[in-house]
Residue frames as a rotation matrix with the C-alpha (Angstrom) as fourth column:
UNK 1
0.538 0.740 0.404 53.95
0.483 -0.663 0.572 53.46
0.691 -0.113 -0.714 -133.62
UNK 2
-0.681 -0.726 -0.095 55.45
0.550 -0.421 -0.721 56.33
0.484 -0.544 0.686 -131.74
UNK 3
0.514 0.837 -0.188 53.61
0.725 -0.306 0.617 58.04
0.459 -0.454 -0.764 -128.93
UNK 4
-0.646 -0.722 0.248 54.34
0.482 -0.638 -0.601 61.48
0.592 -0.269 0.759 -127.41
UNK 5
0.288 0.781 -0.554 52.72
0.934 -0.100 0.344 62.79
0.213 -0.617 -0.758 -124.29
UNK 6
-0.620 -0.283 0.732 52.21
0.222 -0.958 -0.182 66.39
0.752 0.050 0.657 -123.32
UNK 7
0.196 0.880 0.433 50.57
-0.097 -0.422 0.901 68.30
0.976 -0.219 0.003 -120.44
UNK 8
0.222 -0.066 -0.973 51.99
0.862 0.480 0.164 67.23
0.457 -0.875 0.163 -117.20
UNK 9
-0.218 -0.346 0.913 52.77
-0.076 -0.926 -0.369 69.67
0.973 -0.150 0.175 -114.45
UNK 10
-0.920 -0.110 -0.377 52.23
0.379 -0.005 -0.925 70.88
0.100 -0.994 0.046 -110.83
UNK 11
-0.250 0.879 0.405 48.67
-0.124 -0.444 0.887 71.50
0.960 0.172 0.220 -109.75
UNK 12
-0.735 0.086 0.672 46.92
-0.675 -0.190 -0.713 72.04
0.067 -0.978 0.198 -106.32
UNK 13
-0.837 0.536 0.108 44.48
0.463 0.800 -0.383 69.58
-0.292 -0.270 -0.918 -104.89
UNK 14
0.087 0.986 -0.141 41.09
0.508 -0.166 -0.845 70.00
-0.857 0.002 -0.516 -106.49
UNK 15
-0.025 -0.186 -0.982 42.61
-0.653 -0.741 0.157 71.48
-0.757 0.646 -0.103 -109.69
UNK 16
0.805 0.405 0.433 42.67
0.110 0.616 -0.780 70.10
-0.583 0.676 0.451 -113.16
UNK 17
-0.329 -0.811 -0.484 45.09
-0.562 -0.244 0.790 69.27
-0.759 0.532 -0.376 -115.91
UNK 18
0.831 0.536 -0.150 44.77
-0.394 0.377 -0.838 67.97
-0.392 0.755 0.525 -119.46
UNK 19
-0.232 -0.927 0.295 47.18
-0.219 0.345 0.913 65.49
-0.948 0.147 -0.283 -120.90
UNK 20
0.729 0.379 -0.570 47.54
-0.637 0.069 -0.768 64.88
-0.252 0.923 0.292 -124.60
UNK 21
-0.040 -0.691 0.721 49.14
0.075 0.718 0.692 62.02
-0.996 0.081 0.023 -126.53
UNK 22
0.367 0.086 -0.926 50.14
-0.893 -0.245 -0.377 62.25
-0.259 0.966 -0.013 -130.23
UNK 23
0.321 -0.219 0.921 50.43
0.071 0.976 0.208 59.11
-0.945 -0.001 0.328 -132.14
UNK 24
0.318 -0.241 -0.917 52.36
-0.903 -0.371 -0.216 58.62
-0.288 0.897 -0.336 -135.31
UNK 25
-0.797 -0.583 0.157 53.46
-0.500 0.783 0.370 55.63
-0.339 0.217 -0.915 -137.52
UNK 26
-0.811 0.480 -0.335 51.23
0.104 0.682 0.724 52.66
0.576 0.552 -0.603 -138.22
UNK 27
-0.783 0.519 0.344 48.15
-0.596 -0.466 -0.654 54.19
-0.179 -0.717 0.674 -136.69
UNK 28
0.046 0.859 -0.510 45.77
-0.908 0.250 0.337 51.98
0.417 0.448 0.791 -138.54
UNK 29
-0.256 -0.167 -0.952 47.06
0.081 0.978 -0.193 48.91
0.963 -0.127 -0.237 -136.65
UNK 30
-0.970 -0.212 0.117 45.99
-0.074 -0.200 -0.977 50.43
0.230 -0.957 0.179 -133.40
UNK 31
-0.142 0.958 -0.248 42.69
0.577 0.284 0.766 49.51
0.804 -0.035 -0.593 -131.59
UNK 32
0.719 0.358 -0.596 43.03
0.675 -0.155 0.721 50.54
0.165 -0.921 -0.353 -127.88
UNK 33
-0.280 -0.843 0.460 44.77
0.238 -0.525 -0.817 53.66
0.930 -0.119 0.348 -126.59
UNK 34
0.673 0.400 -0.623 45.11
0.630 0.132 0.765 54.26
0.388 -0.907 -0.163 -122.92
UNK 35
0.136 -0.608 0.783 46.70
-0.583 -0.688 -0.432 56.21
0.801 -0.398 -0.448 -120.11
UNK 36
0.506 -0.104 -0.856 48.58
0.626 0.727 0.282 54.40
0.594 -0.679 0.433 -117.42
UNK 37
0.474 -0.444 0.760 50.46
-0.603 -0.793 -0.087 55.90
0.642 -0.417 -0.644 -114.35
UNK 38
0.258 -0.439 -0.861 53.00
0.677 0.718 -0.163 54.92
0.690 -0.540 0.482 -111.92
UNK 39
0.786 0.053 0.615 53.18
-0.360 -0.771 0.525 56.73
0.502 -0.634 -0.587 -108.59
UNK 40
-0.098 -0.926 0.365 56.07
-0.858 -0.107 -0.502 56.64
0.504 -0.362 -0.784 -106.13
UNK 41
-0.724 -0.295 0.623 56.60
-0.632 0.647 -0.428 53.18
-0.277 -0.704 -0.654 -104.90
UNK 42
0.204 0.938 0.279 53.66
-0.460 0.343 -0.819 51.88
-0.864 0.039 0.501 -106.91
UNK 43
-0.456 -0.203 0.866 53.24
0.546 0.705 0.453 49.58
-0.702 0.680 -0.211 -109.78
UNK 44
-0.891 0.281 -0.357 52.16
-0.452 -0.634 0.628 50.99
-0.050 0.721 0.692 -113.17
UNK 45
-0.479 0.855 0.197 48.40
0.430 0.425 -0.797 50.91
-0.765 -0.297 -0.571 -113.34
UNK 46
-0.633 0.407 0.659 45.88
0.666 -0.148 0.731 51.47
0.395 0.901 -0.178 -116.08
UNK 47
-0.860 0.175 -0.479 43.97
0.149 -0.813 -0.563 54.63
-0.488 -0.556 0.673 -115.76
UNK 48
0.286 0.917 -0.278 41.71
-0.317 -0.183 -0.931 55.03
-0.904 0.354 0.239 -118.65
UNK 49
-0.794 -0.482 0.369 41.30
0.126 0.465 0.876 53.50
-0.594 0.743 -0.309 -122.06
UNK 50
0.181 0.825 -0.535 39.38
-0.523 -0.379 -0.763 54.07
-0.833 0.418 0.363 -125.20
UNK 51
-0.227 -0.228 0.947 38.85
0.575 0.753 0.320 51.87
-0.786 0.617 -0.040 -128.26
UNK 52
-0.974 -0.109 0.198 38.46
0.225 -0.407 0.885 52.87
-0.016 0.907 0.421 -131.96
UNK 53
-0.320 0.946 0.050 34.76
0.654 0.182 0.734 52.48
0.686 0.268 -0.677 -131.47
UNK 54
-0.332 0.087 0.939 34.82
-0.341 -0.939 -0.034 54.89
0.879 -0.332 0.342 -128.63
UNK 55
0.753 0.458 -0.472 34.15
0.226 0.494 0.840 52.57
0.618 -0.739 0.268 -125.72
UNK 56
-0.103 -0.757 0.645 35.89
-0.560 -0.492 -0.666 53.81
0.822 -0.430 -0.373 -122.69
UNK 57
0.614 0.107 -0.782 36.92
0.527 0.682 0.507 52.18
0.587 -0.724 0.363 -119.41
UNK 58
0.175 -0.458 0.872 38.31
-0.563 -0.773 -0.293 53.81
0.808 -0.439 -0.393 -116.21
UNK 59
-0.656 -0.390 -0.646 39.96
0.414 0.530 -0.740 52.72
0.631 -0.753 -0.186 -113.04
UNK 60
0.368 0.838 -0.402 37.63
0.811 -0.079 0.579 53.04
0.454 -0.539 -0.709 -110.09
UNK 61
-0.072 -0.387 -0.919 39.86
0.884 -0.451 0.121 55.56
-0.462 -0.804 0.374 -108.49
UNK 62
-0.919 -0.302 -0.253 39.40
0.152 -0.864 0.480 58.07
-0.364 0.403 0.840 -111.31
UNK 63
-0.460 0.832 0.309 35.82
0.817 0.262 0.513 57.33
0.346 0.488 -0.801 -112.37
UNK 64
0.579 0.804 -0.136 33.76
0.813 -0.556 0.176 60.57
0.066 -0.212 -0.975 -112.43
UNK 65
0.537 -0.464 -0.704 36.89
0.103 -0.793 0.601 62.72
-0.837 -0.396 -0.378 -112.40
UNK 66
-0.621 -0.768 -0.160 38.94
-0.223 -0.023 0.975 61.75
-0.752 0.641 -0.156 -115.44
UNK 67
0.695 0.719 0.015 37.66
-0.150 0.166 -0.975 61.73
-0.704 0.675 0.223 -119.03
UNK 68
-0.510 -0.815 0.276 39.51
0.149 0.233 0.961 60.10
-0.847 0.531 0.003 -121.91
UNK 69
0.701 0.665 -0.257 38.76
-0.137 -0.229 -0.964 61.13
-0.700 0.711 -0.069 -125.53
UNK 70
-0.353 -0.844 0.404 40.32
0.446 0.229 0.866 60.57
-0.823 0.485 0.295 -128.86
UNK 71
0.487 0.361 -0.795 40.50
-0.471 -0.658 -0.587 62.52
-0.735 0.661 -0.151 -132.10
UNK 72
0.327 -0.357 0.875 41.17
0.513 0.845 0.153 60.06
-0.794 0.399 0.460 -134.94
UNK 73
0.932 -0.026 0.361 41.55
0.297 -0.514 -0.805 62.95
0.206 0.857 -0.471 -137.46
UNK 74
0.577 -0.745 0.333 44.51
-0.726 -0.656 -0.208 64.22
0.374 -0.122 -0.919 -135.42
UNK 75
0.272 -0.508 -0.817 45.74
0.212 0.860 -0.464 60.86
0.939 -0.047 0.342 -134.06
UNK 76
-0.701 -0.469 0.537 45.61
-0.393 -0.375 -0.840 62.12
0.595 -0.800 0.079 -130.52
UNK 77
0.229 0.667 -0.709 44.03
0.707 0.387 0.592 60.97
0.670 -0.636 -0.383 -127.22
UNK 78
-0.362 -0.275 0.891 43.46
-0.416 -0.807 -0.418 63.31
0.834 -0.522 0.178 -124.29
UNK 79
-0.282 0.243 -0.928 42.99
0.833 0.543 -0.111 62.84
0.477 -0.804 -0.356 -120.61
UNK 80
-0.095 0.263 0.960 41.03
-0.276 -0.933 0.229 65.47
0.956 -0.244 0.161 -118.80
UNK 81
-0.298 -0.118 -0.947 41.74
0.791 0.524 -0.314 65.18
0.534 -0.843 -0.063 -115.12
UNK 82
-0.009 0.441 0.898 39.46
-0.277 -0.864 0.421 67.07
0.961 -0.245 0.130 -112.73
UNK 83
0.771 0.260 0.582 39.36
-0.598 -0.020 0.801 67.27
0.220 -0.965 0.140 -108.94
UNK 84
0.192 -0.793 -0.578 42.84
-0.067 0.577 -0.814 66.09
0.979 0.195 0.058 -108.66
UNK 85
0.985 0.051 0.166 44.03
-0.172 0.146 0.974 64.52
0.025 -0.988 0.152 -105.46
UNK 86
0.180 -0.966 0.184 47.58
-0.949 -0.122 0.290 64.08
-0.258 -0.227 -0.939 -104.10
UNK 87
0.075 -0.111 0.991 47.19
-0.168 0.978 0.122 60.41
-0.983 -0.176 0.054 -104.81
UNK 88
0.905 0.283 0.318 47.03
0.284 0.154 -0.946 61.14
-0.317 0.947 0.059 -108.45
UNK 89
0.393 -0.867 -0.306 50.60
-0.851 -0.469 0.235 62.22
-0.348 0.168 -0.922 -108.35
UNK 90
0.404 -0.345 0.847 52.46
0.305 0.924 0.230 59.92
-0.862 0.166 0.479 -110.80
UNK 91
-0.693 -0.545 -0.472 54.28
-0.425 -0.220 0.878 59.62
-0.582 0.809 -0.079 -113.98
UNK 92
0.406 0.904 0.135 51.53
-0.255 0.254 -0.933 59.28
-0.877 0.345 0.334 -116.70
UNK 93
-0.746 -0.648 0.152 52.23
-0.141 0.377 0.915 57.10
-0.651 0.661 -0.373 -119.80
UNK 94
0.188 0.710 -0.678 50.40
-0.931 -0.091 -0.353 57.06
-0.312 0.698 0.645 -123.08
UNK 95
-0.615 -0.333 0.715 49.86
-0.185 0.942 0.279 53.45
-0.766 0.040 -0.641 -124.40
UNK 96
0.130 0.686 -0.716 48.51
-0.980 -0.021 -0.198 51.80
-0.151 0.727 0.670 -127.54
UNK 97
-0.302 -0.016 0.953 47.50
-0.246 0.967 -0.062 48.27
-0.921 -0.253 -0.296 -128.27
UNK 98
-0.833 0.013 -0.554 47.27
-0.554 0.001 0.833 46.80
0.011 1.000 0.007 -131.69
UNK 99
0.036 0.975 -0.217 44.19
-0.985 0.071 0.156 45.29
0.167 0.208 0.964 -133.07
UNK 100
0.293 0.003 -0.956 45.50
-0.136 0.990 -0.039 41.74
0.946 0.142 0.291 -132.72
UNK 101
0.931 0.035 0.362 46.61
-0.357 -0.114 0.927 42.51
0.074 -0.993 -0.094 -129.16
UNK 102
0.668 -0.733 -0.127 50.13
0.705 0.678 -0.207 41.21
0.238 0.049 0.970 -130.08
UNK 103
-0.349 -0.861 0.370 51.82
0.726 -0.498 -0.475 44.54
0.593 0.103 0.798 -129.88
UNK 104
0.674 0.559 -0.483 52.01
0.738 -0.513 0.438 47.29
-0.003 -0.652 -0.758 -127.31
UNK 105
-0.052 -0.658 0.751 53.46
0.639 -0.600 -0.481 50.72
0.767 0.455 0.452 -127.47
UNK 106
0.384 0.131 -0.914 54.58
0.891 -0.313 0.329 53.12
-0.243 -0.941 -0.236 -124.88
UNK 107
0.562 -0.272 0.781 55.33
0.208 -0.868 -0.452 56.84
0.800 0.417 -0.431 -124.88
UNK 108
-0.663 -0.728 -0.173 57.73
0.395 -0.144 -0.907 58.50
0.636 -0.670 0.383 -122.55
UNK 109
0.048 0.703 -0.709 55.97
0.997 0.008 0.076 59.50
0.060 -0.711 -0.701 -119.27
UNK 110
-0.278 -0.031 0.960 54.88
0.016 -0.999 -0.028 62.97
0.960 0.007 0.279 -118.22
UNK 111
-0.787 -0.166 -0.594 54.91
0.566 0.189 -0.803 63.94
0.246 -0.968 -0.054 -114.58
UNK 112
0.141 0.850 0.507 51.78
0.052 -0.518 0.854 65.01
0.989 -0.094 -0.118 -112.83
UNK 113
-0.760 -0.382 -0.526 52.25
0.537 0.085 -0.839 66.27
0.365 -0.920 0.141 -109.29
UNK 114
0.259 0.865 0.429 49.27
0.193 -0.482 0.855 67.31
0.946 -0.139 -0.292 -107.14
UNK 115
-0.208 -0.401 -0.892 50.37
0.960 0.092 -0.265 69.23
0.188 -0.911 0.366 -104.13
UNK 116
0.848 0.493 0.193 49.68
0.435 -0.857 0.277 72.38
0.302 -0.151 -0.941 -102.27
């Protein structure tokens, strides 16, 4: 499975960005797709996840501001990020987990910078 993320950039506090991730390869083997991030000096952390059934899960720090969605026809997931804060600044990574949880795939990160 190959993952390609798009949509990072520089935005002012309170602004919004939309990240997209396109998946290719053995898509049928994937159950969970997610976004993780790693800010300066921080560990990589899970931000949002969505299953094939549409169940979503969010980190407490982004609940109510971020929305994850998936389009199985296009093999993409999106992360709509609203009300961005400077602490959201990080490299964001697209992630996929296989149905048997034995395999995990990562895309190259995309930088999101929230600054005035």
